[in-house]
N, C-alpha and C positions, 0 to 999 in steps of 0.2 A: 504493500500500500504506500510505503514511504516514497518510492520513486514515481508512482502513478500520480500522486497529488502535485508533483512539481509542474506538470503541464498546465493545469488551470491557474496555478499561481503565477506562472511566468508568461502565459499567453497574452494577458492584457497589455503587456508592454509592446506587443506587436499589433494586437487587435485595435487599440485606441488610435495609433497613427494611421493604420490602414483605413479605419472608419472615417477619420477626418479627411484623408486623401480622397476616398471615394465620394464623400459628401460634397466635396468641392467640384466634382464632375457631374453632379446630378441637379435637377430642378429642386427648388427649396423644399417643397412638400416631401418628396421622396428622401431628400437629404436629412431633414429633421427626423423623420420616422426611422431611417437607417441608424442615425446616431443614437437615438433613444433605445431602440431595440438591441443594437449591438452592445451598448453599455449594460443593458439589463441582463443579456445573456452571459456576457463575460463576467460581470459582477456576481451573478448568481452562482456560476460555476466556481469562481474563486472563493466565494463564501462557503459553498458546500465543501470544498477541499479543506478550508480552514477548520470547519466544524468536524470533519472526519479526523483530522490530526488531533484536535482537542479531545474528541471522544476516545480515540485510541490511547491517549495519555491518561485521561481520567479513569479509564478502566483498570489502570494499575494502582489506583488509590484503593486501599483495602475496603473502606466502607462503601465506595461506589461499586466495586467488584462484588461485594456481598449483596448489595441491593439488586444487582443484575444477575445474581447467581452465576458469577464467572470466576474461574480460577486464574488469577493474574500470572501465575507461573507458566501457563500454557500460551500466553499471548506473546507476540513478538516483542522483544525488549532490547533491541539494539540501541547503542548510544545515540545514533542519529535519529532514530524513531522517537526516543524519549525526549531528546533535546528539542526537536521540532514540535512535538506535542506540548511540551512545557511552555514553549513560546506561543503556541496557538491558543492556549487557554486565556491568557490576558488579552490576546489579540481579538478573540471573540467578544470579550467584555467591552473592549474599545469600540468595536464595530457596532454593538448594540447601543452603546451610549451615544455615539455620533449619529446613528440612524434615528434614535429617539429625538435628538436635538433637531435634526433635519425635518422630521415630521412636525415638530412644534413650530419651526420657522415657516413652514408652508401652510400652517393653519390660519385661515383668514377670518375666522368667526368674530374675533374681537375687533378686527378692522371694520367689519360691517356695522357692528354696534357703535363704534366711534364715529363712523360716517353719518349715522342717523342723528347724532348729536351736533355735529359740526357742519353738515352740508348747508350751503346757502339756498339751493333749490334742487329739485329732482323732477325729471320728466321721463317716465318709463325706466329704461335701464341706464340713463345718463344722470350722473350726479355732478353738480357744479359746486366747487369750493370757492369761497370768497378769499382768494389769494392773488395778490398782484404778480407773483411769480408765475412763470409759464411751465405748465406740466400737463400731461394727460397719460393715463395708464388704464389697463384692464385689471380689475380685481376679481379673481375667480370666486365662484360661489361654492356651495356645498349642497348635499341633498336637502331639498325643501327651501333652498335659498339661491336665487338666481345670481349670476355674476353681474358686475356693474362696470360701466365705463365712467371713470372719474376724470374730470377736466377742471382746470382752474379758470377763474374769470380772466386772469392775465393771459392765458393761452388763447382763449376765445377772442380777446381783443386783438391778438397778434395775427389772426388769420382772417381771410375773407370767407364768404359763404361757401364757395366751392371747396376751399381748403379745409374748412370745418367738416364738410361731408366726407372728405378723404380721411380725416383724423378719426371720425367716429366709425367709419367702415373698417379702418385698420384695427382699432381696438376691439370692435365686435368680432372681427376675424379671430383674434387671440382667444376670445371666449368660446366661439363656436367650434373652433378646431381643437379645443382642450389643450392648448400649449402648456398650461400650468401642470398638467399631468405628465407631459413629456419631460418638463424640467424636474419634476419630483422624481421620476424614474432615474434620470441621469444623476441627480444628487444622491439618491440612495445607493446607486451603483458605485459612486465615488467613495461612499462610506465603506464599501466592501473591498475596494482595491485602490491604492493611491494613483496608479497609472490612469484610471478612468476619470480623474479630476480634469484632465485636459479636454474632455468631451463637452464640458459645460459651456465654454465660450463659443465654440462653433455651433452648438445646438441653439444657443440664444440668437446668434446671427441668422441662422437658417429659419428660425421661427419668425424673426422680424421680416425676413425676405418673403416668407410664406404669407404673412399678413399683408405685406405690400402688394403681392400679386393678387390676393383676394380683393383688396381695395381697388386695384386697377381694373379688375373685372366688374366690380360694382359701379364705378363711376365711368368706366369706358375710356379712360384717358391716362396713359402711363406717364406722360409728361406732367400732367397735373399732379399725379401722386408724387413724382420726384420733387416737384416744386413745393408741395405741401410738407413733405418730409424735411426738406432743407430749411424751409422757413420755420417750422416747428422747432427744429434743432437749434437754429440761431436764436429764436426767442427764449428757449430754455437755457441757453448758454448766457444770454445777456441778463436774464432775470430768473435765476433758479428759484424753484418753489421750496416750501419749507422742508418737505421730506417725502420720500416715496417708499411704500412697503417693499420689503425684499422679495415678496412673491409676485409683484406686479410686473406686467409686460408693458413697456412704454413705447410710444411712437418715436421717441427721440433716442432710443437705446441703440447700442451697437455702433459700428463704424458707418456713420451716415453717408460719407462720400461714396463708399463702396455700394451701399444700398441704392443711392441715386444713380450711380453708373450702371448698375445692373438693370434698373428700370428703363434706362435710356438705350440699353444694348438689346440685341435680339435675345429671345428667350433661350435659357440654357437647355442644351440637348446632350444627353448622355454620349460620351465619347468611347471609341473602341477600347482605350486603355482602362476604362472603368471595369471591363470584364476581367482583366488580369488582377486588378486590385481587389475586386469582389471575390475572386478565387482564393487569394491569400487570406482575406478576412474569413471566408467560409471555412477554409481549411483549419485555421486557428480555432474556430469555434467547435468544429467537428472533433479535432484532436482533444480539446479540453473536455468536451462532453464524454468522449470515449474513455479518457483517462479517469474522469470522475466516476463513471459507472464501474470501471474496473476496480478503483480504490474502494468504492462502496461495497462491491461484491467481496473483495478480499477481507474487509473488516467484518462483514456479516459472517463469512466462513470462519474467521478466527474466533468470533464470539460464540458461534454454535459449537465449535470444537471445545472451547473452554467451558461452556455450559454443560456439554455432554460429560466432561470429566467430573464435574461437580455432581451431576445426577447419578453417576455410577458409584459414587462413594457410599 
């Protein structure tokens, strides 16, 4: 089992850059989904490998072995196995702690309650804050509570009517496409393996590009969307708003010049090189999954052998 668990623990160092490279070759919707799903798969497999190592080590602890009716003397007890397992136990605790913090950070329930108290006005899913600073963002909802588009009065004054329509279409796209769930998946994956932290930034960019494309479809004018994105970013830079929740997706986020250039350029089409990168990415995930399955089977067999010895006594 010791050697099998190395693959899912090492693979994210290849999976993450391969996913980022492939995402850059795809349209934004496919790119965002690819990044989130790749991170989720690689993170889950790495987390499973870490848990297997920890379980193998804990079974050598007398009271844990007694609880599982296992004879520790019959379990593999090489120095490498025990050393990795001993390190995996606190590693699992750190993963659980950081994942819990990530879930708390993504919980927007208290933000909705605060908006009810501080909002200047509300019309449908749009909440206007009395703030001379310029900002606009999408605040995700929860079951029984719809998401909101939050915009400051300063931002509304900075844009004309057509640009406001683009702004609202962009933020509504974030809510409709559930971009906050993709961000949550990527952030949880980063808790499971440090290499996957590099997925967050490109995923955020692709989510903004995805929302830009939806807004362009809604208003029917890509140049108008590019102009609105640029003017909103300039307004937010000149007069920053008080603060933006960490779970929010904002129209002025990400590298705005790149977003504008993408809107003014022809739509992205998948290139032939994307197939080669996709093959590397898929191979990494398949090898990780196979190794995790093998390690799980090995641990299961070892436990059954040790339990059988206890039962025969």
